[in-house]
C-alpha positions in Angstrom: 61.1 -12.6 -150.7 63.2 -11.5 -153.6 65.8 -13.6 -155.4 69.1 -14.1 -153.7 71.7 -11.7 -155.0 74.9 -13.2 -156.2 77.9 -10.9 -156.4 79.1 -10.4 -160.0 82.7 -10.8 -158.9 84.9 -11.4 -155.9 85.1 -8.7 -153.2 88.4 -6.8 -153.8 90.1 -5.6 -150.7 89.6 -1.9 -149.9 93.1 -0.7 -148.8 91.6 1.5 -146.1 88.9 -0.8 -144.8 90.0 -4.5 -145.0 87.7 -7.2 -143.9 89.3 -10.5 -143.1 88.4 -13.9 -141.6 90.9 -16.3 -140.1 90.2 -20.0 -139.6 92.3 -21.8 -137.0 92.3 -18.7 -134.9 93.8 -20.6 -131.9 96.7 -22.0 -134.0 100.1 -20.3 -133.5 99.9 -18.5 -136.9 96.2 -17.6 -136.4 96.7 -16.1 -133.0 99.8 -14.2 -133.9 98.2 -12.8 -137.1 95.1 -11.7 -135.1 97.4 -9.8 -132.7 99.0 -7.9 -135.6 95.7 -7.2 -137.4 94.3 -5.8 -134.2 97.0 -3.1 -134.3 96.6 -2.4 -138.1 94.3 0.5 -138.9 93.7 -0.8 -142.4 91.7 -3.8 -141.0 88.2 -2.7 -140.2 86.6 -6.1 -139.6 88.4 -9.2 -138.3 86.6 -12.6 -137.8 88.3 -15.2 -135.6 86.9 -18.7 -136.6 87.6 -21.7 -134.4 86.0 -24.1 -132.0 87.2 -22.1 -129.0 88.1 -18.4 -128.5 91.8 -17.6 -128.9 93.6 -16.4 -125.8 94.5 -13.0 -127.1 93.1 -9.6 -126.4 90.3 -9.0 -128.9 89.1 -5.5 -129.5 87.9 -5.1 -133.1 88.1 -8.9 -133.7 84.9 -10.9 -133.4 85.0 -14.5 -132.4 82.6 -17.1 -134.1 82.5 -20.7 -133.0 83.1 -22.7 -136.2 83.7 -26.4 -136.4 85.0 -27.3 -139.8 84.3 -31.0 -139.2 80.5 -30.4 -139.1 78.9 -31.5 -142.4 76.7 -28.4 -142.9 79.3 -25.9 -141.9 79.9 -24.6 -145.4 76.5 -23.0 -145.6 77.0 -21.3 -142.2 80.5 -20.1 -143.3 79.2 -18.8 -146.6 76.4 -16.8 -144.9 78.9 -15.4 -142.4 81.4 -14.4 -145.1 78.7 -12.8 -147.2 77.1 -10.9 -144.3 80.4 -9.5 -143.1 81.5 -8.8 -146.7 84.8 -10.5 -146.1 87.4 -9.8 -148.8 90.2 -12.0 -147.5 90.2 -15.5 -146.0 93.2 -17.0 -144.2 93.0 -20.8 -143.7 95.2 -21.7 -140.7 93.1 -24.6 -139.3 95.8 -27.2 -139.5 97.4 -29.5 -136.9 100.9 -28.6 -135.9 101.7 -32.2 -134.7 100.3 -35.7 -135.5 97.4 -37.2 -133.6 96.2 -40.7 -133.1 92.7 -39.4 -133.9 93.5 -39.7 -137.6 89.9 -39.8 -138.7 89.1 -36.5 -136.9 92.3 -35.0 -138.3 91.2 -36.0 -141.8 87.8 -34.4 -141.2 89.4 -31.2 -140.0 92.2 -30.7 -142.6 91.0 -32.4 -145.7 87.2 -32.3 -145.5 87.3 -29.0 -143.5 89.2 -27.4 -146.4 86.5 -28.6 -148.8 83.8 -27.0 -146.6 85.7 -23.7 -146.5 86.3 -23.6 -150.2 82.6 -24.4 -150.8 81.8 -21.3 -148.7 84.3 -19.2 -150.7 82.8 -20.3 -154.0 79.6 -18.6 -152.8 81.0 -15.7 -150.9 83.8 -15.0 -153.4 86.5 -13.3 -151.3 89.2 -11.4 -153.3 92.0 -13.2 -151.5 92.5 -16.7 -150.0 95.7 -17.6 -148.1 96.5 -21.2 -147.2 99.0 -22.0 -144.5 100.8 -25.2 -145.6 104.1 -26.9 -144.8 107.3 -27.8 -146.6 106.8 -31.4 -145.3 104.4 -31.8 -148.2 107.4 -32.3 -150.5 108.2 -35.5 -148.5 111.7 -36.7 -147.4 113.2 -38.8 -150.2 116.6 -39.9 -151.4 115.6 -38.6 -154.8 115.1 -35.0 -153.6 117.4 -32.3 -154.9 119.5 -30.2 -152.4 116.9 -27.4 -152.5 113.2 -28.0 -153.4 111.5 -25.3 -155.5 107.8 -24.7 -155.6 107.6 -26.5 -158.9 108.7 -29.8 -157.3 105.7 -32.2 -157.0 104.2 -32.8 -153.6 104.7 -36.2 -152.0 101.3 -37.7 -153.0 102.9 -41.1 -152.4 103.5 -40.3 -148.7 102.1 -42.7 -146.2 102.3 -40.1 -143.4 98.7 -39.2 -142.7 99.9 -35.9 -141.0 101.4 -34.9 -144.4 98.8 -36.4 -146.7 95.9 -34.4 -145.3 97.9 -31.2 -145.9 98.7 -32.3 -149.4 95.0 -32.9 -150.1 94.2 -29.5 -148.7 96.7 -28.0 -151.1 95.3 -30.0 -154.1 91.8 -28.7 -153.3 93.0 -25.2 -153.0 94.9 -25.5 -156.4 91.7 -26.7 -158.0 89.8 -23.7 -156.5 92.4 -21.3 -157.8 92.0 -22.8 -161.3 88.2 -22.4 -161.2 88.3 -18.9 -159.7 91.1 -17.0 -161.4 89.7 -13.7 -160.2 90.5 -14.7 -156.6 94.1 -14.3 -155.6 95.0 -17.7 -154.0 98.3 -17.9 -152.0 99.7 -21.2 -150.7 102.5 -20.6 -148.1 104.6 -23.6 -147.4 106.3 -22.9 -144.0 109.5 -24.7 -143.1 109.4 -26.3 -139.6 109.1 -23.5 -137.1 111.1 -23.0 -134.0 111.0 -20.3 -131.4 110.3 -19.4 -127.8 106.5 -19.8 -128.0 105.5 -22.0 -130.9 104.6 -25.6 -130.3 104.6 -28.3 -133.0 106.0 -31.7 -134.0 109.6 -30.4 -134.1 109.5 -28.4 -130.8 108.2 -31.6 -129.1 110.9 -33.7 -130.8 113.7 -31.4 -129.8 112.4 -31.1 -126.3 113.6 -34.6 -125.4 117.1 -35.0 -124.0 117.9 -37.9 -126.3 117.4 -38.0 -130.1 117.8 -40.9 -132.5 120.3 -40.7 -135.3 119.8 -43.1 -138.2 123.2 -44.8 -138.7 124.7 -43.7 -142.0 122.5 -40.6 -142.4 123.0 -37.0 -141.4 120.6 -34.9 -143.5 120.6 -31.1 -143.7 117.8 -29.5 -141.7 116.1 -26.2 -142.2 114.0 -24.2 -139.7 112.0 -21.0 -139.7 111.9 -18.6 -136.8 108.4 -18.1 -135.5 108.5 -14.3 -135.9 109.7 -14.6 -139.6 106.7 -17.0 -140.2 104.3 -14.3 -139.0 106.0 -11.6 -141.1 105.6 -13.8 -144.2 101.9 -14.5 -143.5 101.2 -10.8 -143.0 102.9 -10.0 -146.3 100.7 -12.5 -148.1 97.6 -11.1 -146.4 98.5 -7.5 -147.4 99.4 -8.2 -151.0 98.4 -10.1 -154.1 100.8 -13.1 -154.5 99.1 -16.0 -156.3 100.7 -19.5 -156.3 102.9 -21.5 -153.9 105.7 -20.0 -151.9 108.3 -21.7 -149.7 108.7 -19.7 -146.5 112.1 -20.7 -145.0 114.7 -19.3 -142.7 118.3 -18.4 -143.4 120.8 -21.3 -143.6 120.8 -25.1 -143.1 122.8 -27.3 -140.8 123.4 -31.1 -140.5 121.1 -32.9 -138.1 123.9 -34.0 -135.8 125.2 -30.4 -135.7 121.7 -29.3 -134.6 121.7 -31.9 -131.8 125.1 -30.6 -130.7 123.9 -27.0 -130.6 120.9 -28.1 -128.5 123.0 -30.2 -126.2 121.0 -33.4 -127.1 122.4 -36.8 -126.7 122.5 -38.6 -130.1 121.4 -42.2 -130.1 122.8 -44.0 -133.2 120.4 -46.7 -134.4 119.9 -48.8 -137.5 116.9 -47.6 -139.3 115.2 -51.0 -139.2 115.5 -51.1 -135.4 114.4 -47.4 -135.0 111.4 -48.0 -137.3 110.2 -51.0 -135.3 110.7 -49.3 -131.9 109.0 -46.1 -133.2 106.1 -48.1 -134.5 105.6 -49.8 -131.1 105.9 -46.6 -129.1 103.5 -44.7 -131.5 101.0 -47.5 -131.3 101.0 -47.5 -127.5 100.9 -43.6 -127.5 104.2 -43.4 -125.6 105.8 -41.5 -128.6 104.1 -38.5 -130.2 105.8 -38.8 -133.6 104.7 -41.5 -136.1 107.3 -44.0 -137.4 107.4 -42.5 -140.9 108.7 -39.3 -139.4 112.1 -41.1 -139.2 112.4 -40.5 -143.0 112.9 -36.8 -142.3 116.0 -37.8 -140.2 117.4 -39.8 -143.1 116.7 -37.9 -146.3 116.7 -34.3 -147.5 113.6 -32.1 -147.3 115.0 -28.6 -147.7 113.0 -25.9 -149.6 114.3 -23.1 -151.7 113.1 -19.6 -150.5 114.2 -17.7 -153.6 110.7 -17.2 -155.0 109.3 -15.7 -151.8 112.3 -13.3 -151.7 111.8 -12.2 -155.4 108.0 -12.0 -155.6 106.8 -11.3 -152.0 109.8 -9.4 -150.8 110.1 -11.8 -147.8 113.6 -11.8 -146.3 113.9 -13.8 -143.0 115.6 -11.9 -140.3 116.9 -14.9 -138.3 119.6 -17.4 -139.2 119.3 -21.0 -138.2 121.7 -20.6 -135.2 119.7 -17.7 -133.8 116.5 -19.6 -134.4 117.8 -22.6 -132.4 119.1 -20.3 -129.6 115.7 -18.6 -129.3 114.0 -22.0 -129.1 116.4 -23.0 -126.3 115.8 -19.7 -124.5 119.4 -18.6 -124.7 120.8 -15.3 -126.0 122.8 -15.0 -129.2 126.2 -16.6 -129.2 128.9 -17.4 -131.6 129.1 -21.1 -131.9 132.0 -21.0 -134.4 129.8 -23.0 -136.8 128.9 -21.5 -140.2 125.4 -21.7 -141.5 125.4 -23.6 -144.8 123.5 -21.4 -147.2 122.7 -21.3 -150.9 123.3 -18.1 -152.8 120.0 -16.6 -153.9 119.7 -15.5 -157.5 
């Protein structure tokens, strides 16, 4: 047997015959991206990687059962990416809401990212796109009104749901530094709402009653699910290295959001809410951990100016339309203005 051939450089995408692999194919972003790629003639080979087959019509997409928590999966992934000559890898295998199975979540998001990047070190795709979240900035009283991509991530956070995503980003940043000939994009999506997406925030706002921390009413920011997929497709189609905040148009105070949604606000001192939330989380009655309450106290609003200027991403939906679509109602004039920041 001859010596193993190692490619001299990363596989640059052929504009007319793209070859892409998507981890987390059953996630919201993974499924919706696969649907679009199926209709795009430029994509010749599409690999859907997950522990189960996504519930979408697959024509030119091929499903491979991949478990990122398996210790030896990096070798299997590398072989698959090399054999299929994949030029673009999209990493969307991240949880959309917290779980009590924290060790498994860590293996999936943190260690799983390590396995995937190890495979990419060998297979050397020309592009790597990471699907992250603006929650990595953390909610803090020290946060500015709008967080730019240069703002440090909340490595101090005690929220495991957030820390695993931060660690995945840190690993991806190190990979980008080591492999500068691979275009590495990190998309930080604002909390998504819409008629079909399911995540921490859609679960939270599906309850009839919502806690309000007494003395606090932070501005909130959402991203329409269709705008999120638009941004992801832009990143897959182009070369946009670095981090990008992917956000919707406008922000509104938390209590105004509750009023738009017809939710009953329940004012509570933070100390009481924290203790109650901790007890309900521990008994698995509540599906959001107690540290999530910080996002109902302090700002965590990201600035989308860089994505507009560099990627050409312009969200099509304002925050009121996004809320209405989540509620399943048509457009309506609430008489409430979106609070926006002028983009330079």
